[in-house]
LUMVEXFI-446730 format. One record per residue (C-alpha): residue in one letter; x, y, z; residue number from 0. Coordinates in Angstrom, 3 decimals. Example, Ala and Ser with C-alpha at 12.3 -4.5 7.8 and 13.67 -1.06 7.14 Angstrom:
<pts>
+------+----------+----------+----------+-----+
: code :     east :    north :       up : pos :
+------+----------+----------+----------+-----+
:    a :   12.300 :   -4.500 :    7.800 :   0 :
:    s :   13.670 :   -1.060 :    7.140 :   1 :
+------+----------+----------+----------+-----+
</pts>
This chain:
<pts>
+------+----------+----------+----------+-----+
: code :     east :    north :       up : pos :
+------+----------+----------+----------+-----+
:    m :   79.166 :  144.018 :  129.836 :   0 :
:    e :   78.209 :  147.231 :  127.489 :   1 :
:    e :   76.984 :  147.100 :  124.063 :   2 :
:    t :   80.143 :  146.508 :  121.882 :   3 :
:    q :   80.799 :  148.429 :  118.573 :   4 :
:    p :   83.829 :  148.045 :  116.379 :   5 :
:    l :   86.287 :  151.105 :  117.036 :   6 :
:    s :   86.926 :  151.195 :  113.508 :   7 :
:    s :   86.240 :  150.319 :  110.106 :   8 :
:    k :   87.850 :  150.027 :  106.674 :   9 :
:    i :   86.624 :  148.566 :  103.469 :  10 :
:    s :   88.651 :  147.459 :  100.328 :  11 :
:    t :   88.328 :  145.506 :   97.440 :  12 :
:    v :   90.375 :  142.512 :   96.370 :  13 :
:    v :   89.908 :  141.197 :   93.001 :  14 :
:    p :   91.523 :  137.819 :   91.525 :  15 :
:    a :   95.552 :  137.890 :   90.600 :  16 :
:    t :   95.266 :  136.997 :   87.231 :  17 :
:    p :   92.717 :  139.015 :   85.228 :  18 :
:    g :   90.198 :  137.152 :   83.005 :  19 :
:    g :   90.824 :  139.282 :   79.746 :  20 :
:    d :   87.606 :  138.343 :   78.456 :  21 :
:    e :   85.441 :  141.268 :   78.787 :  22 :
:    h :   82.036 :  138.801 :   77.557 :  23 :
:    r :   82.573 :  135.906 :   80.106 :  24 :
:    v :   79.800 :  135.712 :   81.484 :  25 :
:    w :   78.391 :  132.946 :   84.561 :  26 :
:    h :   75.058 :  131.050 :   83.945 :  27 :
:    l :   73.267 :  130.639 :   87.205 :  28 :
:    s :   70.771 :  127.026 :   87.591 :  29 :
:    a :   67.727 :  126.948 :   88.495 :  30 :
:    m :   68.670 :  125.556 :   91.666 :  31 :
:    d :   71.234 :  128.948 :   91.866 :  32 :
:    l :   68.260 :  131.195 :   91.169 :  33 :
:    l :   66.038 :  129.301 :   93.784 :  34 :
:    m :   67.923 :  130.375 :   96.212 :  35 :
:    k :   69.336 :  133.934 :   95.290 :  36 :
:    l :   66.953 :  135.920 :   98.271 :  37 :
:    h :   69.098 :  133.497 :  100.868 :  38 :
:    y :   72.722 :  134.473 :  102.188 :  39 :
:    i :   75.215 :  132.335 :  104.350 :  40 :
:    r :   76.603 :  133.796 :  106.930 :  41 :
:    a :   79.503 :  132.251 :  109.166 :  42 :
:    v :   82.017 :  133.528 :  111.699 :  43 :
:    y :   85.141 :  131.706 :  113.186 :  44 :
:    f :   86.851 :  133.012 :  116.411 :  45 :
:    f :   90.610 :  132.391 :  116.683 :  46 :
:    i :   92.997 :  133.029 :  119.944 :  47 :
:    n :   95.997 :  135.379 :  119.753 :  48 :
:    d :   98.416 :  132.631 :  118.673 :  49 :
:    a :   96.759 :  131.603 :  115.099 :  50 :
:    a :   96.446 :  135.422 :  114.411 :  51 :
:    q :  100.117 :  136.625 :  116.170 :  52 :
:    g :  102.216 :  138.058 :  113.304 :  53 :
:    l :   99.388 :  138.232 :  110.561 :  54 :
:    s :   98.553 :  141.882 :  109.124 :  55 :
:    i :   95.748 :  142.623 :  106.674 :  56 :
:    y :   98.085 :  142.486 :  104.062 :  57 :
:    d :   99.065 :  138.869 :  105.166 :  58 :
:    l :   95.315 :  137.765 :  105.493 :  59 :
:    k :   94.031 :  139.411 :  101.987 :  60 :
:    e :   97.194 :  138.710 :   99.575 :  61 :
:    p :   95.917 :  134.665 :   99.502 :  62 :
:    m :   92.475 :  135.515 :   98.477 :  63 :
:    f :   93.724 :  137.194 :   94.955 :  64 :
:    h :   94.936 :  133.938 :   94.455 :  65 :
:    l :   91.874 :  131.903 :   95.514 :  66 :
:    l :   89.917 :  134.179 :   93.308 :  67 :
:    a :   91.853 :  134.003 :   90.120 :  68 :
:    q :   90.593 :  130.247 :   90.102 :  69 :
:    v :   86.910 :  131.275 :   90.744 :  70 :
:    t :   86.664 :  133.997 :   89.101 :  71 :
:    h :   82.863 :  134.550 :   89.284 :  72 :
:    l :   83.222 :  135.201 :   92.714 :  73 :
:    s :   84.356 :  138.738 :   92.102 :  74 :
:    g :   81.561 :  139.174 :   89.397 :  75 :
:    r :   78.768 :  140.579 :   89.182 :  76 :
:    i :   74.821 :  140.354 :   88.560 :  77 :
:    r :   73.400 :  141.376 :   85.850 :  78 :
:    v :   69.990 :  140.553 :   84.128 :  79 :
:    s :   69.844 :  139.037 :   80.217 :  80 :
:    e :   66.941 :  140.818 :   77.550 :  81 :
:    s :   64.502 :  137.571 :   78.815 :  82 :
:    g :   65.070 :  138.531 :   81.912 :  83 :
:    r :   66.945 :  135.863 :   83.800 :  84 :
:    p :   69.775 :  136.726 :   85.962 :  85 :
:    f :   73.338 :  135.969 :   85.274 :  86 :
:    i :   77.273 :  136.220 :   86.595 :  87 :
:    k :   79.475 :  139.206 :   84.300 :  88 :
:    c :   82.682 :  137.647 :   84.760 :  89 :
:    n :   84.353 :  141.200 :   85.160 :  90 :
:    d :   86.411 :  141.212 :   87.868 :  91 :
:    a :   85.104 :  143.315 :   90.250 :  92 :
:    g :   86.333 :  141.864 :   92.730 :  93 :
:    v :   85.012 :  140.965 :   96.908 :  94 :
:    r :   84.544 :  143.209 :   99.830 :  95 :
:    i :   87.013 :  143.123 :  102.733 :  96 :
:    a :   86.088 :  144.652 :  105.828 :  97 :
:    e :   89.038 :  145.263 :  108.970 :  98 :
:    s :   87.960 :  146.663 :  112.451 :  99 :
:    h :   88.999 :  146.641 :  115.799 : 100 :
:    i :   87.007 :  145.764 :  119.075 : 101 :
:    d :   88.051 :  147.021 :  122.315 : 102 :
:    h :   87.339 :  144.047 :  124.348 : 103 :
:    t :   89.085 :  140.657 :  124.093 : 104 :
:    l :   87.874 :  137.379 :  122.834 : 105 :
:    h :   86.766 :  136.321 :  125.905 : 106 :
:    e :   84.539 :  139.073 :  126.812 : 107 :
:    w :   82.855 :  138.973 :  123.731 : 108 :
:    l :   82.195 :  135.392 :  123.557 : 109 :
:    q :   81.145 :  135.984 :  127.413 : 110 :
:    q :   78.622 :  138.466 :  126.361 : 111 :
:    k :   77.454 :  137.283 :  122.816 : 112 :
:    g :   78.650 :  133.897 :  122.451 : 113 :
:    c :   79.683 :  132.748 :  118.828 : 114 :
:    s :   76.916 :  135.037 :  117.464 : 115 :
:    h :   78.300 :  136.895 :  114.239 : 116 :
:    e :   76.371 :  140.071 :  115.167 : 117 :
:    g :   78.959 :  143.178 :  114.416 : 118 :
:    l :   81.588 :  140.141 :  113.184 : 119 :
:    v :   79.665 :  139.347 :  109.450 : 120 :
:    r :   78.594 :  142.289 :  107.625 : 121 :
:    d :   75.569 :  142.719 :  107.400 : 122 :
:    h :   75.492 :  142.859 :  102.857 : 123 :
:    v :   72.766 :  141.689 :  100.739 : 124 :
:    l :   72.291 :  142.394 :   97.003 : 125 :
:    g :   70.747 :  145.713 :   95.488 : 126 :
:    p :   69.660 :  148.057 :   94.984 : 127 :
:    d :   71.903 :  148.551 :   92.227 : 128 :
:    l :   72.934 :  145.050 :   91.449 : 129 :
:    g :   75.516 :  145.817 :   89.213 : 130 :
:    f :   77.418 :  147.161 :   91.891 : 131 :
:    s :   76.782 :  144.542 :   94.469 : 132 :
:    p :   80.097 :  142.371 :   95.633 : 133 :
:    l :   78.771 :  138.822 :   95.876 : 134 :
:    v :   80.974 :  137.911 :   98.727 : 135 :
:    f :   81.929 :  139.745 :  101.608 : 136 :
:    v :   84.550 :  139.097 :  104.607 : 137 :
:    k :   85.388 :  140.901 :  107.815 : 138 :
:    f :   88.581 :  140.685 :  109.980 : 139 :
:    t :   88.183 :  142.021 :  113.548 : 140 :
:    w :   91.080 :  141.993 :  115.849 : 141 :
:    f :   90.339 :  141.977 :  119.474 : 142 :
:    k :   92.168 :  143.812 :  122.254 : 143 :
:    c :   93.789 :  140.486 :  123.245 : 144 :
:    g :   94.742 :  139.896 :  119.683 : 145 :
:    g :   92.418 :  136.965 :  118.800 : 146 :
:    l :   91.058 :  137.603 :  115.634 : 147 :
:    s :   87.500 :  136.380 :  113.863 : 148 :
:    v :   86.746 :  136.109 :  110.287 : 149 :
:    g :   83.011 :  137.049 :  109.320 : 150 :
:    l :   81.557 :  135.649 :  105.700 : 151 :
:    s :   78.206 :  136.627 :  104.161 : 152 :
:    w :   78.227 :  134.744 :  100.968 : 153 :
:    s :   75.353 :  135.106 :   98.313 : 154 :
:    h :   73.420 :  131.525 :   98.018 : 155 :
:    v :   73.151 :  132.321 :   94.842 : 156 :
:    l :   77.236 :  131.255 :   94.487 : 157 :
:    g :   76.289 :  128.130 :   95.923 : 158 :
:    d :   75.190 :  126.288 :   99.479 : 159 :
:    a :   76.861 :  126.558 :  102.871 : 160 :
:    f :   79.397 :  123.569 :  101.818 : 161 :
:    s :   80.740 :  126.218 :   99.196 : 162 :
:    a :   81.059 :  128.702 :  101.838 : 163 :
:    f :   82.419 :  126.566 :  104.130 : 164 :
:    n :   84.761 :  125.329 :  101.316 : 165 :
:    f :   86.075 :  128.974 :  100.532 : 166 :
:    i :   87.531 :  129.602 :  103.629 : 167 :
:    t :   89.212 :  126.510 :  103.957 : 168 :
:    k :   90.901 :  127.313 :  100.627 : 169 :
:    w :   91.746 :  131.061 :  101.796 : 170 :
:    s :   93.061 :  129.360 :  104.874 : 171 :
:    h :   95.245 :  127.051 :  102.746 : 172 :
:    i :   96.727 :  129.305 :  100.927 : 173 :
:    l :   97.696 :  131.512 :  103.776 : 174 :
:    s :   99.370 :  128.532 :  105.194 : 175 :
:    h :  100.807 :  127.012 :  102.163 : 176 :
:    v :   99.089 :  123.655 :  103.130 : 177 :
:    p :   99.370 :  121.701 :   99.570 : 178 :
:    s :   96.078 :  121.351 :   98.155 : 179 :
:    e :   94.403 :  119.595 :   95.018 : 180 :
:    t :   93.932 :  122.181 :   92.010 : 181 :
:    t :   90.658 :  123.581 :   91.914 : 182 :
:    p :   88.990 :  122.021 :   88.870 : 183 :
:    k :   87.120 :  123.782 :   85.889 : 184 :
:    p :   83.562 :  124.303 :   86.697 : 185 :
:    i :   81.575 :  122.058 :   84.636 : 186 :
:    h :   77.500 :  122.942 :   84.494 : 187 :
:    k :   76.586 :  119.521 :   84.908 : 188 :
:    e :   72.483 :  118.216 :   86.136 : 189 :
:    n :   72.456 :  118.329 :   90.021 : 190 :
:    k :   72.441 :  114.105 :   90.507 : 191 :
:    t :   69.187 :  114.273 :   92.704 : 192 :
:    p :   67.697 :  110.887 :   94.272 : 193 :
:    h :   64.441 :  110.573 :   92.467 : 194 :
:    n :   63.217 :  107.858 :   94.514 : 195 :
:    n :   60.062 :  109.473 :   96.650 : 196 :
:    s :   60.022 :  112.409 :   94.327 : 197 :
:    i :   56.629 :  113.874 :   94.364 : 198 :
:    n :   54.957 :  115.632 :   91.239 : 199 :
:    g :   52.378 :  118.779 :   91.470 : 200 :
:    n :   52.761 :  122.018 :   93.610 : 201 :
:    p :   55.713 :  122.278 :   95.289 : 202 :
:    i :   55.424 :  122.952 :   99.543 : 203 :
:    s :   59.037 :  123.486 :  100.248 : 204 :
:    v :   59.326 :  127.217 :   98.879 : 205 :
:    r :   57.012 :  129.782 :   98.454 : 206 :
:    m :   56.635 :  132.592 :   96.324 : 207 :
:    a :   58.301 :  135.648 :   97.911 : 208 :
:    t :   58.083 :  139.435 :   97.618 : 209 :
:    a :   61.828 :  141.085 :   97.676 : 210 :
:    a :   62.460 :  143.931 :  100.444 : 211 :
:    e :   62.440 :  147.024 :   98.012 : 212 :
:    e :   65.061 :  146.546 :   95.231 : 213 :
:    l :   67.012 :  144.593 :   97.458 : 214 :
:    w :   67.509 :  140.556 :   96.771 : 215 :
:    l :   65.879 :  140.103 :  100.256 : 216 :
:    a :   62.314 :  138.386 :  101.039 : 217 :
:    t :   60.246 :  140.581 :  103.427 : 218 :
:    n :   59.421 :  138.957 :  106.851 : 219 :
:    h :   56.098 :  139.614 :  108.873 : 220 :
:    t :   57.396 :  139.025 :  112.030 : 221 :
:    q :   60.952 :  139.444 :  114.264 : 222 :
:    m :   63.283 :  136.864 :  113.837 : 223 :
:    a :   66.050 :  136.158 :  116.211 : 224 :
:    t :   69.010 :  133.806 :  115.893 : 225 :
:    h :   70.187 :  131.653 :  118.736 : 226 :
:    t :   72.728 :  128.750 :  119.116 : 227 :
:    f :   72.403 :  125.430 :  121.470 : 228 :
:    y :   75.752 :  123.503 :  122.121 : 229 :
:    v :   74.985 :  119.925 :  122.697 : 230 :
:    t :   77.329 :  117.644 :  123.859 : 231 :
:    h :   78.771 :  114.276 :  122.855 : 232 :
:    k :   77.325 :  112.950 :  126.408 : 233 :
:    q :   73.927 :  114.581 :  125.512 : 234 :
:    l :   74.235 :  113.101 :  122.137 : 235 :
:    d :   74.819 :  109.759 :  124.003 : 236 :
:    h :   72.129 :  110.206 :  125.642 : 237 :
:    l :   69.719 :  111.478 :  122.992 : 238 :
:    v :   69.958 :  108.438 :  121.277 : 239 :
:    a :   69.504 :  105.748 :  124.578 : 240 :
:    s :   66.418 :  108.169 :  124.893 : 241 :
:    t :   64.969 :  107.774 :  121.474 : 242 :
:    f :   65.986 :  104.290 :  121.082 : 243 :
:    p :   65.620 :  102.448 :  123.662 : 244 :
:    y :   64.848 :   98.935 :  122.064 : 245 :
:    d :   66.137 :   99.510 :  118.847 : 246 :
:    q :   69.753 :   99.596 :  118.172 : 247 :
:    n :   69.647 :   98.789 :  114.971 : 248 :
:    q :   67.216 :  101.649 :  114.267 : 249 :
:    a :   69.350 :  104.053 :  116.258 : 250 :
:    s :   72.475 :  102.917 :  113.895 : 251 :
:    k :   70.693 :  104.026 :  110.942 : 252 :
:    t :   69.686 :  107.563 :  112.548 : 253 :
:    s :   71.997 :  110.703 :  112.570 : 254 :
:    y :   72.387 :  113.085 :  114.797 : 255 :
:    f :   70.351 :  115.368 :  112.693 : 256 :
:    g :   67.515 :  113.393 :  112.372 : 257 :
:    i :   67.515 :  112.969 :  116.251 : 258 :
:    l :   67.782 :  116.809 :  116.928 : 259 :
:    s :   65.712 :  117.656 :  114.063 : 260 :
:    a :   63.244 :  115.446 :  115.512 : 261 :
:    l :   63.611 :  117.325 :  118.843 : 262 :
:    v :   63.302 :  120.845 :  117.757 : 263 :
:    w :   60.695 :  119.941 :  115.579 : 264 :
:    k :   58.927 :  118.576 :  118.377 : 265 :
:    h :   59.121 :  121.829 :  121.018 : 266 :
:    v :   58.172 :  124.340 :  118.055 : 267 :
:    a :   55.078 :  122.365 :  117.814 : 268 :
:    r :   54.164 :  122.474 :  121.397 : 269 :
:    i :   55.423 :  126.490 :  121.422 : 270 :
:    r :   53.156 :  127.237 :  118.955 : 271 :
:    g :   50.120 :  125.658 :  120.232 : 272 :
:    d :   49.935 :  124.522 :  116.831 : 273 :
:    s :   48.819 :  120.504 :  115.873 : 274 :
:    e :   48.525 :  121.776 :  112.197 : 275 :
:    l :   52.874 :  122.157 :  112.272 : 276 :
:    k :   52.781 :  118.228 :  110.342 : 277 :
:    v :   54.996 :  119.766 :  106.930 : 278 :
:    v :   58.091 :  120.588 :  107.712 : 279 :
:    t :   61.374 :  120.951 :  104.792 : 280 :
:    i :   64.284 :  118.604 :  105.080 : 281 :
:    c :   67.643 :  120.308 :  103.220 : 282 :
:    t :   70.632 :  117.970 :  102.766 : 283 :
:    h :   73.668 :  117.721 :  100.586 : 284 :
:    a :   73.358 :  115.555 :   97.415 : 285 :
:    t :   77.399 :  115.132 :   97.123 : 286 :
:    g :   78.908 :  115.711 :  100.529 : 287 :
:    c :   81.814 :  117.541 :   98.988 : 288 :
:    n :   81.899 :  120.879 :   96.863 : 289 :
:    e :   85.110 :  121.198 :   95.100 : 290 :
:    f :   83.718 :  124.317 :   93.156 : 291 :
:    p :   81.035 :  126.530 :   94.133 : 292 :
:    s :   77.338 :  124.980 :   93.702 : 293 :
:    n :   74.083 :  124.699 :   94.928 : 294 :
:    d :   73.868 :  120.630 :   95.401 : 295 :
:    l :   71.152 :  120.817 :   97.814 : 296 :
:    v :   68.332 :  118.038 :   97.966 : 297 :
:    l :   65.346 :  119.837 :   98.822 : 298 :
:    s :   62.455 :  117.321 :  100.447 : 299 :
:    v :   59.782 :  118.179 :  102.449 : 300 :
:    v :   57.530 :  115.349 :  105.887 : 301 :
:    e :   54.577 :  115.615 :  106.231 : 302 :
:    a :   53.586 :  114.009 :  109.540 : 303 :
:    n :   50.882 :  111.701 :  109.967 : 304 :
:    v :   50.474 :  112.460 :  113.924 : 305 :
:    v :   50.558 :  115.387 :  116.282 : 306 :
:    v :   53.489 :  116.174 :  116.223 : 307 :
:    g :   54.184 :  118.116 :  119.755 : 308 :
:    k :   52.853 :  114.806 :  121.556 : 309 :
:    s :   54.755 :  112.494 :  119.669 : 310 :
:    d :   57.807 :  110.467 :  120.464 : 311 :
:    l :   61.384 :  111.110 :  119.763 : 312 :
:    l :   61.563 :  108.061 :  118.057 : 313 :
:    d :   58.382 :  108.420 :  115.648 : 314 :
:    l :   59.268 :  111.884 :  114.258 : 315 :
:    a :   62.820 :  110.877 :  114.059 : 316 :
:    k :   62.267 :  107.520 :  111.373 : 317 :
:    m :   60.088 :  109.920 :  109.559 : 318 :
:    i :   63.024 :  112.610 :  108.625 : 319 :
:    s :   64.942 :  110.037 :  107.761 : 320 :
:    e :   62.822 :  107.470 :  105.880 : 321 :
:    e :   59.450 :  109.231 :  104.691 : 322 :
:    k :   61.414 :  112.177 :  103.002 : 323 :
:    k :   59.885 :  113.131 :   99.145 : 324 :
:    v :   62.312 :  115.178 :   97.235 : 325 :
:    e :   60.780 :  118.142 :   95.603 : 326 :
:    n :   64.068 :  119.059 :   93.483 : 327 :
:    e :   62.554 :  118.499 :   89.856 : 328 :
:    i :   59.040 :  120.683 :   90.666 : 329 :
:    v :   61.215 :  123.682 :   92.380 : 330 :
:    e :   63.626 :  123.436 :   89.339 : 331 :
:    k :   60.801 :  123.446 :   86.922 : 332 :
:    l :   59.103 :  126.085 :   88.647 : 333 :
:    v :   62.377 :  128.506 :   88.355 : 334 :
:    e :   62.147 :  127.755 :   84.551 : 335 :
:    e :   59.373 :  128.254 :   83.552 : 336 :
:    s :   59.517 :  131.514 :   85.097 : 337 :
:    q :   62.942 :  131.942 :   83.525 : 338 :
:    g :   64.527 :  132.963 :   86.826 : 339 :
:    k :   61.951 :  136.326 :   87.514 : 340 :
:    e :   60.108 :  134.730 :   90.193 : 341 :
:    d :   61.568 :  135.423 :   93.458 : 342 :
:    f :   60.957 :  132.650 :   96.173 : 343 :
:    v :   61.823 :  131.661 :   99.599 : 344 :
:    v :   63.328 :  128.391 :  100.327 : 345 :
:    y :   64.267 :  128.421 :  104.164 : 346 :
:    g :   61.404 :  129.606 :  106.540 : 347 :
:    a :   59.137 :  128.979 :  103.859 : 348 :
:    k :   58.036 :  125.568 :  106.060 : 349 :
:    l :   59.761 :  124.889 :  109.083 : 350 :
:    t :   63.233 :  124.269 :  107.658 : 351 :
:    f :   65.775 :  121.592 :  108.908 : 352 :
:    m :   69.455 :  121.949 :  107.098 : 353 :
:    d :   71.877 :  118.920 :  107.611 : 354 :
:    l :   75.455 :  120.548 :  107.875 : 355 :
:    e :   76.559 :  117.954 :  110.396 : 356 :
:    k :   79.334 :  117.192 :  107.663 : 357 :
:    g :   80.123 :  120.769 :  106.982 : 358 :
:    d :   83.938 :  121.257 :  107.353 : 359 :
:    m :   84.073 :  124.447 :  109.321 : 360 :
:    y :   87.318 :  123.339 :  111.617 : 361 :
:    g :   89.255 :  122.557 :  108.260 : 362 :
:    v :   89.656 :  126.757 :  108.778 : 363 :
:    v :   93.568 :  126.818 :  109.922 : 364 :
:    l :   95.768 :  130.087 :  110.971 : 365 :
:    n :   99.141 :  129.579 :  112.238 : 366 :
:    g :   98.711 :  125.758 :  112.928 : 367 :
:    h :   95.298 :  126.646 :  115.116 : 368 :
:    k :   92.049 :  125.568 :  113.817 : 369 :
:    p :   89.049 :  128.085 :  115.346 : 370 :
:    i :   88.236 :  127.447 :  118.982 : 371 :
:    i :   84.989 :  128.058 :  117.940 : 372 :
:    a :   83.193 :  128.634 :  114.471 : 373 :
:    n :   79.019 :  129.189 :  113.490 : 374 :
:    s :   76.605 :  129.625 :  110.303 : 375 :
:    s :   73.370 :  130.891 :  110.095 : 376 :
:    i :   70.854 :  131.827 :  107.374 : 377 :
:    h :   70.270 :  135.531 :  106.376 : 378 :
:    g :   66.902 :  136.000 :  104.597 : 379 :
:    a :   64.912 :  133.258 :  106.201 : 380 :
:    g :   61.173 :  132.808 :  106.179 : 381 :
:    d :   58.244 :  133.054 :  109.013 : 382 :
:    q :   58.197 :  130.123 :  109.722 : 383 :
:    g :   62.062 :  129.315 :  110.646 : 384 :
:    v :   65.169 :  127.215 :  110.144 : 385 :
:    i :   66.986 :  125.085 :  112.208 : 386 :
:    l :   71.101 :  124.320 :  111.164 : 387 :
:    v :   72.819 :  121.381 :  112.608 : 388 :
:    l :   76.374 :  121.971 :  112.387 : 389 :
:    p :   79.810 :  119.904 :  113.963 : 390 :
:    g :   80.921 :  121.237 :  117.596 : 391 :
:    v :   84.379 :  121.376 :  117.751 : 392 :
:    e :   86.797 :  118.569 :  119.217 : 393 :
:    d :   86.976 :  117.389 :  122.666 : 394 :
:    e :   90.371 :  117.666 :  123.240 : 395 :
:    k :   89.873 :  114.380 :  125.652 : 396 :
:    d :   88.566 :  111.953 :  123.413 : 397 :
:    g :   88.262 :  113.690 :  120.122 : 398 :
:    r :   84.624 :  113.255 :  119.708 : 399 :
:    n :   82.204 :  116.270 :  118.547 : 400 :
:    g :   78.796 :  117.461 :  119.908 : 401 :
:    r :   76.876 :  119.845 :  117.607 : 402 :
:    m :   75.655 :  123.344 :  117.510 : 403 :
:    v :   72.484 :  123.800 :  116.739 : 404 :
:    t :   71.263 :  126.942 :  115.306 : 405 :
:    v :   68.236 :  128.522 :  114.982 : 406 :
:    s :   66.399 :  131.477 :  113.292 : 407 :
:    l :   63.312 :  131.549 :  114.459 : 408 :
:    p :   60.187 :  133.922 :  115.290 : 409 :
:    q :   62.018 :  136.183 :  118.174 : 410 :
:    t :   58.939 :  135.210 :  120.620 : 411 :
:    e :   59.571 :  131.364 :  119.984 : 412 :
:    v :   63.729 :  131.296 :  120.685 : 413 :
:    e :   63.145 :  132.342 :  124.707 : 414 :
:    q :   60.355 :  129.426 :  125.107 : 415 :
:    l :   62.802 :  127.061 :  123.235 : 416 :
:    k :   65.775 :  128.025 :  125.333 : 417 :
:    e :   63.876 :  127.379 :  128.549 : 418 :
:    r :   62.251 :  124.278 :  127.498 : 419 :
:    l :   65.882 :  122.526 :  126.090 : 420 :
:    r :   67.441 :  123.926 :  129.069 : 421 :
:    e :   64.849 :  121.950 :  131.526 : 422 :
:    e :   63.956 :  118.985 :  129.888 : 423 :
:    w :   67.287 :  117.824 :  128.158 : 424 :
:    d :   69.740 :  120.242 :  130.173 : 425 :
:    i :   70.882 :  121.877 :  126.615 : 426 :
:    e :   72.710 :  125.129 :  126.854 : 427 :
:    s :   72.814 :  128.531 :  125.050 : 428 :
:    l :   76.426 :  129.297 :  123.773 : 429 :
+------+----------+----------+----------+-----+
</pts>
């Protein structure tokens, strides 16, 4: 099929339903917020025509007014204090909404592009004029068949991927009149990060970055590509059995995330022909759920004492599970020492694995229907690449879920990884 472009696109702004009132309101950004400021979370949700039937653009926008009244700083704009530290001015400037139509069916789109967000999520970054840059961009795209995609571009400075997913889930619940607990008032608390295995000295998981022109986006030296693999629950069972043939106790303690990360780590090391790919970053979540947007991340590093490309998956999976060294304290100290003025890359500074297995991407509901598929990726990843492990669609027969593995890697490596995973593990692309 020929390259598909939206037939039309309209941009509008949604502001909180209730004005804040105080023109001096500000939202102070934490060290972890500022550490992540050059990264963006992108997510896309695909719905069949029954889910979107009868929904106008007004119906889709109306819940956003009420949601933004609960989390008003999402409607703000970045400002910089006299000391040089960025903050959010809560001026009710709003989030952007895009609406477009595509002259192809949802099935045709998925056949051509899979669950890629290409064309369905606004290519949005902060800058060059921070005072006018929205922090959130939502795009609604209608397909010829009546299907709908909801695309989210979320500035990581606001919160992590769990926060982003929760934002869209809450929006859909308001739209569907699903009762939910009142959003708690924001409290700036210290991140409760595990301190066991914490390390001192210079951090390994992050690197200083050069921002692109006046944008909050790091420059890349390599052409990057994003691709998604789907691993069925049967393939997951096979991976577990192959990795832990004689140690069911260890198998029960190791997550699918750990096994899939070990698999990709090994193959990328083999592709690069680089036995020095011995250090990777593991990004997990401190609490498991963000009721209020925040960066509750745990950044850890794993240093292998083996040749990764020739290692057993068992050894690599055990390292990921048991030998992580937490770097939160030293990276936060690094940010505070510079008053947030320095720029850093986290995802892709080292090969980065991000655990989103518990991310509730299928809690989004339109007209009683969950998305038929949902996906997420990181924009602004460094040249070493980032791998996201996400929940897959629930199997209608037995209720089990597979996993989606979305990689952002140098373009030449993506093609090689596709070939290796298909030939050696029968893992197909989406």
